[in-house]
SEKEVEX-936210 format. One record per residue: residue in one letter; y, x, z of N, C-alpha, C, O, CB in turn. Coordinates in Angstrom, 3 decimals. Each point is the difference from the previous one (the first is absolute). Glycine has a CB too. Layout:
N
type:nY:nX:nZ:caY:caX:caZ:cY:cX:cZ:oY:oX:oZ:cbY:cbX:cbZ
a:Y:X:Z:Y:X:Z:Y:X:Z:Y:X:Z:Y:X:Z .
...
This chain:
111
type:nY:nX:nZ:caY:caX:caZ:cY:cX:cZ:oY:oX:oZ:cbY:cbX:cbZ
m:2.138:33.036:-4.703:-0.488:-1.031:0.945:-1.182:0.567:0.677:-0.904:0.541:-0.635:1.728:-2.458:-0.742 .
t:-0.825:1.793:2.707:-1.096:0.544:0.854:-1.309:-0.866:-0.136:0.043:-1.118:-0.513:1.740:2.024:2.174 .
a:-2.899:-0.375:-1.203:-1.218:-0.810:-0.045:0.123:-1.178:0.880:-0.511:-1.069:-0.335:-0.817:3.046:-0.150 .
a:2.019:-1.834:1.661:0.162:-1.166:0.852:0.804:-1.112:-0.605:-0.335:-1.171:0.177:0.151:2.677:1.680 .
e:1.260:-1.164:-2.583:0.829:-0.959:-0.723:-0.811:-0.687:-1.113:0.112:-1.207:-0.217:1.939:2.600:0.736 .
q:-2.864:-0.592:-1.212:-0.856:-0.646:-1.072:-0.979:-0.879:0.616:-0.237:-1.076:-0.549:0.478:2.983:-0.940 .
l:-0.843:-1.582:2.569:-0.997:-0.855:0.719:0.694:-1.303:0.390:-0.522:-1.084:-0.260:-0.762:3.122:1.170 .
l:2.468:-1.934:-0.282:0.742:-1.199:0.477:0.337:-0.861:-1.177:-0.190:-1.212:0.097:1.153:2.460:1.852 .
e:-0.453:-0.705:-3.113:0.257:-0.824:-1.089:-1.196:-0.661:-0.564:0.069:-1.165:-0.391:1.772:2.558:-0.032 .
h:-2.922:-0.715:0.361:-1.275:-0.503:-0.498:-0.470:-1.159:0.856:-0.377:-1.057:-0.506:-0.210:3.328:-0.372 .
l:0.616:-2.052:2.195:-0.417:-1.046:0.954:0.931:-1.266:-0.063:-0.474:-1.133:0.078:-0.454:2.992:1.437 .
i:2.233:-1.626:-1.656:0.867:-1.065:-0.075:-0.141:-0.811:-1.309:0.124:-1.225:-0.003:1.361:2.537:1.480 .
s:-1.746:-0.594:-2.583:-0.262:-0.664:-1.266:-1.184:-0.903:0.083:0.039:-1.116:-0.517:0.938:3.017:-0.651 .
w:-2.055:-1.449:1.815:-1.127:-0.840:0.132:0.235:-1.156:0.951:-0.518:-1.092:-0.238:-0.860:3.039:-0.278 .
a:2.106:-1.761:1.539:0.345:-1.098:0.982:0.882:-1.019:-0.768:-0.168:-1.202:0.206:0.079:2.806:1.896 .
i:0.969:-1.191:-2.929:0.871:-0.895:-0.758:-0.862:-0.908:-0.867:0.146:-1.222:-0.027:1.730:2.933:0.021 .
l:-2.810:-1.022:-0.719:-0.901:-0.773:-0.915:-0.809:-0.981:0.815:-0.152:-1.151:-0.409:-0.003:3.083:-1.215 .
l:-0.376:-1.511:2.779:-0.750:-0.897:0.819:0.764:-1.164:0.412:-0.490:-1.119:-0.150:-0.774:2.948:0.888 .
f:2.486:-1.666:-0.203:0.842:-1.084:0.476:0.347:-0.953:-1.164:0.023:-1.223:0.142:0.921:2.742:1.674 .
e:-0.674:-0.879:-2.982:0.344:-0.914:-1.168:-1.190:-0.832:-0.403:0.161:-1.184:-0.297:1.516:2.838:-0.545 .
y:-2.834:-1.099:0.821:-1.233:-0.779:-0.423:-0.278:-1.077:1.088:-0.231:-1.161:-0.341:-0.800:3.228:-0.928 .
v:1.050:-1.695:2.563:-0.252:-0.979:1.036:1.013:-1.128:-0.106:-0.387:-1.165:0.095:-0.575:2.942:1.400 .
g:2.302:-1.466:-1.698:0.987:-1.018:-0.167:-0.286:-0.928:-1.138:0.134:-1.213:0.159:1.452:2.747:0.797 .
v:-1.968:-1.030:-2.084:-0.292:-0.768:-1.181:-1.168:-0.874:0.254:0.050:-1.180:-0.345:0.869:2.938:-1.091 .
i:-1.989:-1.254:2.028:-1.216:-0.769:0.316:0.312:-1.153:0.985:-0.484:-1.118:-0.173:-0.915:3.213:-0.209 .
v:2.192:-1.810:1.389:0.396:-1.048:0.977:0.763:-1.078:-0.692:-0.251:-1.179:0.248:0.337:2.839:1.591 .
i:0.842:-1.311:-2.704:0.844:-0.989:-0.712:-0.924:-0.842:-0.918:0.098:-1.227:-0.023:1.985:2.797:0.087 .
i:-2.980:-0.893:-0.820:-0.934:-0.758:-0.836:-0.851:-0.963:0.769:-0.155:-1.150:-0.411:0.126:3.037:-1.101 .
v:-0.525:-1.458:2.611:-0.850:-0.854:0.772:0.802:-1.155:0.608:-0.502:-1.123:0.058:-0.999:3.079:0.415 .
a:2.719:-1.710:-0.024:0.889:-1.049:0.473:0.306:-1.014:-1.024:0.063:-1.199:0.271:0.876:2.781:1.236 .
g:-0.740:-1.069:-2.752:0.355:-0.923:-1.129:-1.241:-0.868:-0.367:0.151:-1.196:-0.250:1.588:2.902:-0.673 .
v:-2.899:-1.144:0.892:-1.229:-0.765:-0.255:-0.218:-1.035:1.079:-0.243:-1.173:-0.285:-0.753:3.138:-0.879 .
r:1.084:-1.521:2.414:-0.127:-0.926:1.143:1.045:-1.130:-0.119:-0.322:-1.167:0.223:-0.544:3.068:1.258 .
g:2.096:-1.555:-1.827:1.030:-0.956:-0.112:-0.383:-1.048:-1.054:0.161:-1.195:0.247:1.534:2.925:0.470 .
v:-2.195:-1.313:-1.879:-0.446:-0.963:-1.047:-1.084:-0.871:0.559:0.033:-1.216:-0.185:0.539:2.816:-1.653 .
w:-1.551:-1.007:2.531:-1.073:-0.792:0.557:0.427:-0.998:0.987:-0.444:-1.147:-0.043:-0.955:2.992:-0.340 .
y:2.268:-1.449:1.299:0.583:-0.943:0.955:0.844:-1.105:-0.645:0.018:-1.141:0.462:-0.018:2.997:1.164 .
y:0.714:-1.477:-2.733:0.798:-0.961:-0.641:-0.884:-1.046:-0.726:0.325:-1.187:0.034:1.506:2.920:-0.261 .
v:-2.884:-1.341:-0.395:-0.883:-0.834:-0.679:-0.631:-0.986:1.010:-0.221:-1.164:-0.333:-0.189:2.978:-1.407 .
h:0.126:-1.355:2.953:-0.645:-0.834:1.004:1.073:-0.663:0.869:-0.340:-0.540:1.053:-1.713:2.041:-1.052 .
r:3.270:-1.485:-0.375:1.056:-0.714:0.660:0.145:0.342:1.534:0.208:-0.880:0.835:-0.602:-0.942:-2.552 .
d:0.272:3.130:2.026:0.065:0.416:1.347:1.520:0.014:0.363:0.780:0.601:-0.738:-3.007:0.794:0.575 .
p:2.651:-2.017:1.238:1.420:-0.035:0.320:0.594:1.348:0.435:1.216:0.183:0.044:-1.585:-2.530:0.595 .
l:-0.555:3.297:-0.313:0.510:1.308:0.373:-0.019:0.995:-1.147:0.013:1.202:0.264:-0.784:-1.655:2.026 .
t:0.742:0.050:-3.488:-0.029:0.810:-1.168:1.060:0.999:-0.041:-0.229:1.200:-0.154:-0.761:-3.001:-0.964 .
r:2.202:1.278:1.263:1.183:0.861:-0.102:0.022:1.065:1.104:0.382:1.150:-0.218:0.872:-3.065:-0.817 .
l:-1.682:1.481:2.233:-0.025:0.926:1.152:-0.983:1.155:-0.224:0.299:1.166:0.256:0.305:-3.083:1.257 .
s:-1.745:1.553:-1.982:-1.052:0.969:-0.253:0.436:0.972:-1.133:-0.166:1.215:0.110:-1.600:-2.922:0.649 .
l:2.308:1.149:-1.812:0.378:0.818:-1.065:1.169:0.977:0.444:-0.021:1.184:-0.337:-0.748:-3.047:-1.293 .
a:1.705:1.367:2.334:1.115:0.766:0.506:-0.478:1.151:0.867:0.485:1.126:-0.112:0.933:-3.168:0.024 .
k:-2.384:1.740:0.961:-0.536:1.108:0.847:-0.701:1.115:-0.769:0.111:1.185:0.315:-0.381:-2.860:1.454 .
g:-0.484:1.215:-2.831:-0.687:0.986:-0.843:0.944:0.842:-0.772:-0.179:1.211:-0.127:-1.697:-2.722:-0.042 .
l:2.929:0.846:-0.370:0.994:0.768:-0.716:0.714:1.035:0.898:0.220:1.155:-0.366:0.078:-3.132:-1.144 .
s:0.039:1.480:2.695:0.741:0.886:0.959:-0.860:1.197:0.381:0.520:1.108:0.122:0.754:-3.093:0.797 .
l:-2.529:1.799:-0.736:-0.920:1.104:0.316:-0.083:0.932:-1.134:0.087:1.210:0.206:-1.384:-2.643:1.276 .
g:1.129:0.942:-2.702:0.038:0.892:-1.143:1.222:0.810:-0.267:-0.039:1.161:-0.408:-1.422:-2.710:-0.448 .
l:2.620:0.832:1.126:1.256:0.741:-0.127:0.168:1.055:1.048:0.644:1.021:-0.240:0.341:-3.006:-0.746 .
e:-1.572:1.750:2.190:0.104:1.008:1.006:-0.721:1.302:-0.419:0.482:1.106:0.241:-0.321:-2.937:1.478 .
f:-1.306:1.653:-2.339:-0.685:1.194:-0.508:0.766:0.724:-1.082:0.076:1.228:-0.041:-2.183:-2.324:0.598 .
k:2.670:0.286:-1.430:0.843:0.539:-1.112:1.202:0.743:0.519:0.360:1.065:-0.501:-1.088:-2.938:-0.942 .
l:1.373:1.268:2.504:1.086:0.663:0.605:-0.323:1.274:0.660:0.766:0.963:-0.030:0.155:-3.082:0.288 .
g:-2.142:2.120:0.380:-0.438:1.301:0.583:-0.225:1.025:-1.015:0.257:1.168:0.292:-1.276:-2.345:1.511 .
s:0.561:0.876:-2.978:-0.137:1.019:-1.024:1.326:0.517:-0.458:0.116:1.180:-0.330:-2.200:-2.225:-0.375 .
e:3.102:0.197:0.671:1.324:0.437:-0.463:0.605:0.948:1.086:0.659:0.988:-0.325:-0.307:-3.201:-1.032 .
i:-0.590:1.889:2.610:0.489:0.848:1.075:-0.598:1.358:-0.115:0.702:1.007:0.093:-0.410:-2.960:1.377 .
l:-1.635:2.001:-1.679:-0.705:1.301:-0.184:0.554:0.744:-1.181:0.104:1.225:0.062:-2.174:-2.176:0.926 .
r:2.430:0.288:-2.054:0.512:0.575:-1.253:1.326:0.808:0.301:0.296:0.994:-0.664:-1.357:-2.971:-0.715 .
t:1.819:1.517:2.379:1.208:0.730:0.326:-0.227:1.344:0.470:0.924:0.814:-0.029:0.057:-2.845:0.533 .
v:-2.229:2.367:-0.033:-0.278:1.347:0.519:-0.142:0.961:-1.147:0.327:1.178:0.148:-1.456:-2.124:1.870 .
i:0.650:0.488:-3.163:-0.302:0.964:-1.121:1.012:-0.009:-1.085:-0.178:0.742:-0.965:-2.169:-1.034:1.432 .
v:3.417:-0.492:-0.403:1.002:-0.028:-1.062:0.733:1.334:0.005:0.242:0.575:1.061:0.024:-3.104:-0.881 .
r:0.082:3.014:-1.346:0.619:1.300:-0.156:1.507:-0.085:-0.316:0.749:0.899:0.381:-2.966:-0.053:-1.154 .
e:2.661:-1.875:0.105:1.384:-0.097:-0.404:0.683:-1.175:0.654:-0.631:-0.969:0.423:0.051:2.035:-2.568 .
f:1.931:-0.944:2.215:0.777:-1.004:0.675:-0.030:-1.256:-0.730:0.053:-1.060:0.624:1.356:2.743:0.297 .
k:-1.497:-1.657:-2.300:-0.150:-1.153:-0.839:-1.192:-0.790:0.358:0.071:-1.228:0.067:1.053:2.405:-1.827 .
e:-2.269:-0.503:2.005:-1.207:-0.665:0.377:0.107:-0.605:1.404:-0.642:-1.021:0.247:-0.621:2.586:-1.729 .
i:1.967:-1.049:2.331:0.287:-0.544:1.364:0.698:-1.281:-0.130:-0.322:-0.951:0.713:0.470:3.192:0.269 .
g:0.775:-2.321:-1.840:0.800:-1.264:-0.216:-0.876:-1.090:-0.578:0.098:-1.158:0.407:1.995:2.500:-0.792 .
l:-2.939:-0.990:-0.549:-0.908:-0.994:-0.576:-1.067:-0.522:1.069:-0.260:-1.195:0.140:0.593:2.359:-2.455 .
v:-0.897:-0.179:3.020:-0.959:-0.423:1.020:0.681:-0.858:1.102:-0.573:-0.971:0.493:-0.783:3.072:-0.964 .
g:2.607:-1.702:0.838:0.767:-0.723:1.017:0.251:-1.419:-0.486:-0.117:-0.930:0.798:1.212:3.071:-0.001 .
a:-0.747:-2.362:-2.099:0.231:-1.289:-0.554:-1.263:-0.831:0.032:0.055:-1.183:0.335:1.730:2.136:-1.760 .
i:-2.991:-0.334:1.066:-1.194:-0.755:0.071:-0.382:-0.351:1.391:-0.552:-1.076:0.225:-0.136:2.139:-2.253 .
i:0.963:-0.175:3.016:-0.268:-0.355:1.365:0.847:-1.175:0.514:-0.500:-0.891:0.687:-0.129:3.254:-0.346 .
l:1.948:-2.341:-0.699:0.879:-1.116:0.398:-0.431:-1.269:-0.639:0.056:-1.031:0.672:1.816:2.580:-0.393 .
l:-2.297:-1.584:-1.507:-0.449:-1.177:-0.699:-1.250:-0.540:0.656:-0.102:-1.196:0.274:1.104:2.040:-2.397 .
r:-1.964:0.049:2.376:-1.240:-0.462:0.602:0.285:-0.494:1.470:-0.593:-0.989:0.432:-0.772:2.649:-1.922 .
a:2.232:-1.000:2.218:0.263:-0.418:1.339:0.664:-1.372:-0.025:-0.293:-0.844:0.848:0.497:3.241:-0.098 .
a:0.692:-2.631:-1.720:0.678:-1.309:-0.092:-1.009:-1.075:-0.292:0.078:-1.095:0.557:2.026:2.178:-1.355 .
l:-3.074:-0.783:-0.086:-1.042:-1.001:-0.303:-0.839:-0.288:1.286:-0.363:-1.139:0.296:0.262:1.945:-2.764 .
t:-0.173:0.265:3.187:-0.827:-0.163:1.197:0.789:-0.872:0.999:-0.584:-0.893:0.614:-0.588:3.175:-0.979 .
v:2.436:-2.052:0.534:0.800:-0.807:0.964:0.011:-1.480:-0.501:-0.187:-0.898:0.821:1.693:2.959:-0.186 .
l:-1.307:-2.332:-1.885:-0.099:-1.341:-0.540:-1.267:-0.659:0.184:-0.037:-1.182:0.341:1.582:1.846:-1.883 .
i:-2.619:0.036:1.334:-1.323:-0.531:0.200:-0.244:-0.253:1.439:-0.625:-1.019:0.293:-0.166:2.188:-2.277 .
h:1.211:-0.360:2.937:-0.132:-0.228:1.397:0.812:-1.209:0.395:-0.429:-0.746:0.880:0.034:3.169:-0.494 .
w:1.517:-2.651:-0.973:0.797:-1.137:0.332:-0.764:-1.271:-0.477:-0.055:-1.012:0.698:2.248:2.397:-0.871 .
e:-2.769:-1.285:-1.028:-0.758:-1.163:-0.513:-1.172:-0.259:0.911:-0.283:-1.164:0.283:0.964:1.655:-2.659 .
i:-1.382:0.519:2.854:-1.140:-0.203:0.845:0.419:-0.678:1.277:-0.682:-0.904:0.484:-0.428:2.887:-1.472 .
k:2.259:-1.544:1.555:0.484:-0.666:1.249:0.296:-1.428:-0.230:-0.357:-0.834:0.833:1.303:2.937:-0.056 .
n:-0.278:-2.461:-1.917:0.299:-1.391:-0.297:-1.270:-0.804:-0.197:-0.095:-1.111:0.522:2.243:1.813:-1.557 .
e:-3.122:-0.193:0.309:-1.186:-0.634:-0.263:-0.835:-0.304:1.376:-0.561:-1.076:0.207:0.619:2.263:-2.576 .
e:-0.060:-0.162:3.212:-0.672:-0.160:1.258:0.613:-1.084:0.821:-0.679:-0.841:0.588:0.071:3.191:-0.657 .
q:1.964:-2.305:0.094:0.781:-1.045:0.727:-0.319:-1.421:-0.590:-0.231:-0.961:0.734:2.127:2.691:-0.251 .
a:-1.893:-1.800:-1.793:-0.343:-1.287:-0.621:-1.383:-0.512:0.334:-0.224:-1.181:0.264:1.724:1.805:-2.067 .
a:-2.461:0.379:1.774:-1.338:-0.393:0.400:-0.173:-0.491:1.342:-0.777:-0.929:0.222:0.091:2.468:-1.721 .
v:1.389:-0.955:2.461:-0.057:-0.349:1.410:0.720:-1.429:0.153:-0.449:-0.850:0.768:0.449:3.450:-0.009 .
e:1.029:-2.787:-1.460:0.720:-1.349:0.056:-0.868:-1.067:-0.568:-0.091:-1.098:0.549:2.318:2.186:-0.773 .
s:-2.888:-0.772:-0.906:-0.836:-1.064:-0.647:-1.309:-0.290:0.874:-0.521:-1.116:0.000:1.412:1.877:-2.385 .
s:-1.353:0.231:3.072:-1.146:-0.286:0.854:0.312:-0.771:1.262:-0.884:-0.616:0.595:-0.074:2.640:-1.486 .
k:2.208:-1.992:1.299:0.462:-0.803:1.133:0.133:-1.522:-0.397:-0.046:-0.880:0.860:1.295:2.963:0.048 .
q:-1.097:-2.331:-2.136:0.237:-1.380:-0.401:-1.277:-0.770:-0.219:0.043:-1.181:-0.343:2.056:1.913:-0.680 .
């Protein structure tokens, strides 16, 4: 392995850790805010929580995409690919939920 390849692998490993930590922090903060809004009966609790979860999952998905650069075996690529598909599916479902909650919020504000 050349020095450039080692540097790239080291840089990507740190970037993966950073994205993972940021994703976890965003999800925790969104969860705490969701509980706070729920306790205070905020009608936009679900929307706020869904947006926070979506953002956190985007960071986690970014880390998995970076992980594909440093995998060495085909078996690992399959595992990383499955994780990416699962997280992408979750992101799509959460975006669908956000769209529905925003639409419901607009309709309820009209009444």
